[in-house]
C-alpha positions as semicolon CSV with decimal commas, in nm:
position;residue;x (nm);y (nm);z (nm)
1;M;12,056;10,523;15,414
2;T;11,839;10,231;15,342
3;K;11,943;9,979;15,100
4;L;11,666;9,918;14,814
5;N;11,599;9,546;14,722
6;D;11,540;9,435;14,378
7;F;11,174;9,479;14,390
8;Q;11,157;9,822;14,533
9;T;11,403;9,899;14,238
10;I;11,180;9,773;13,986
11;C;10,889;9,948;14,145
12;L;11,075;10,281;14,180
13;L;11,181;10,238;13,799
14;V;10,811;10,161;13,687
15;V;10,685;10,464;13,862
16;A;10,929;10,704;13,710
17;V;10,864;10,600;13,376
18;L;10,480;10,635;13,424
19;G;10,546;10,954;13,588
20;I;10,749;11,072;13,276
21;T;10,548;10,925;13,006
22;A;10,222;11,100;13,179
23;A;10,414;11,435;13,217
24;S;10,528;11,404;12,817
25;C;10,150;11,346;12,724
26;T;10,024;11,647;12,887
27;R;10,229;11,881;12,721
28;R;10,087;12,112;12,442
29;Q;10,281;12,272;12,135
30;P;10,296;12,661;12,157
31;A;10,097;12,828;11,932
32;V;10,298;12,960;11,618
33;S;10,347;13,324;11,659
34;Q;10,309;13,570;11,375
35;Q;10,699;13,613;11,356
36;N;10,753;13,224;11,351
37;A;10,469;13,184;11,099
38;N;10,694;13,287;10,797
39;T;10,945;13,008;10,886
40;S;10,709;12,713;10,970
41;A;10,549;12,507;10,729
42;P;10,184;12,577;10,672
43;Q;9,909;12,423;10,838
44;R;9,644;12,297;10,634
45;T;9,259;12,303;10,741
46;A;9,073;12,270;10,437
47;K;8,846;11,970;10,411
48;I;8,901;11,786;10,086
49;T;8,586;11,623;9,908
50;A;8,553;11,292;9,768
51;E;8,496;11,499;9,432
52;Q;8,840;11,664;9,454
53;L;8,997;11,347;9,563
54;A;8,846;11,185;9,267
55;Q;8,975;11,489;9,039
56;A;9,325;11,458;9,173
57;Y;9,334;11,105;9,070
58;G;9,206;11,129;8,734
59;L;8,836;11,086;8,733
60;N;8,836;11,338;8,433
61;S;9,043;11,068;8,247
62;F;8,850;10,757;8,319
63;E;8,700;10,775;7,945
64;Q;9,010;10,683;7,820
65;V;9,060;10,343;8,036
66;E;8,994;10,037;7,817
67;A;9,016;9,800;8,072
68;I;9,154;9,745;8,432
69;R;9,284;9,400;8,525
70;Y;9,341;9,295;8,875
71;T;9,552;8,962;8,953
72;W;9,561;8,781;9,273
73;N;9,825;8,531;9,343
74;A;9,950;8,364;9,682
75;E;10,169;8,055;9,741
76;L;10,125;7,854;10,053
77;P;10,298;7,525;10,169
78;G;10,143;7,291;9,922
79;V;9,897;7,544;9,779
80;K;9,873;7,796;9,513
81;I;9,607;8,044;9,460
82;S;9,564;8,244;9,161
83;R;9,223;8,476;9,093
84;S;9,214;8,739;8,804
85;W;8,971;9,004;8,731
86;L;8,923;9,220;8,406
87;W;8,683;9,504;8,409
88;E;8,610;9,671;8,072
89;P;8,366;9,959;8,187
90;K;8,329;10,085;7,822
91;A;8,185;9,742;7,706
92;G;8,019;9,704;8,055
93;K;8,192;9,341;8,136
94;V;8,350;9,197;8,418
95;S;8,532;8,888;8,373
96;Y;8,659;8,630;8,664
97;E;8,943;8,369;8,577
98;G;9,000;8,119;8,855
99;K;8,895;7,820;9,015
100;D;8,555;7,723;9,108
101;K;8,444;7,598;9,460
102;D;8,585;7,239;9,387
103;G;8,909;7,367;9,256
104;K;8,837;7,344;8,894
105;L;8,978;7,574;8,676
106;L;8,682;7,747;8,509
107;K;8,698;7,720;8,121
108;P;8,590;7,990;7,947
109;P;8,618;8,235;8,247
110;I;8,292;8,405;8,377
111;T;8,184;8,705;8,205
112;A;7,908;8,940;8,326
113;L;7,762;9,204;8,110
114;N;7,625;9,491;8,288
115;S;7,582;9,309;8,637
116;T;7,357;9,047;8,506
117;A;7,551;8,760;8,666
118;N;7,618;8,680;9,019
119;L;7,990;8,633;9,038
120;T;8,037;8,516;9,372
121;M;8,196;8,198;9,447
């Protein structure tokens, strides 16, 4: 019997792992028979529309929303960043609090009515 050196052993292991991986990837799960259908979880095949998704997350209650506030903060070594937006859908207002391009705090915050202002910084 021949003795394998280290390189041949590693090659043999790599080929074995690749072979096992290829074999396991080609296997298919058997179809659920009618006898097992009652015991396994039902499979969903129905498509969900954007409207159904919106309804599920409260689109019908949106008229009750007074305001939505989003604040983003980050602390990096030597730098603190903070941005805040406030959207008031009933008033048609969007406000931005934060610093401008030069790093100066905006006083008062930028407010846009009915998308009439450009809020890009």
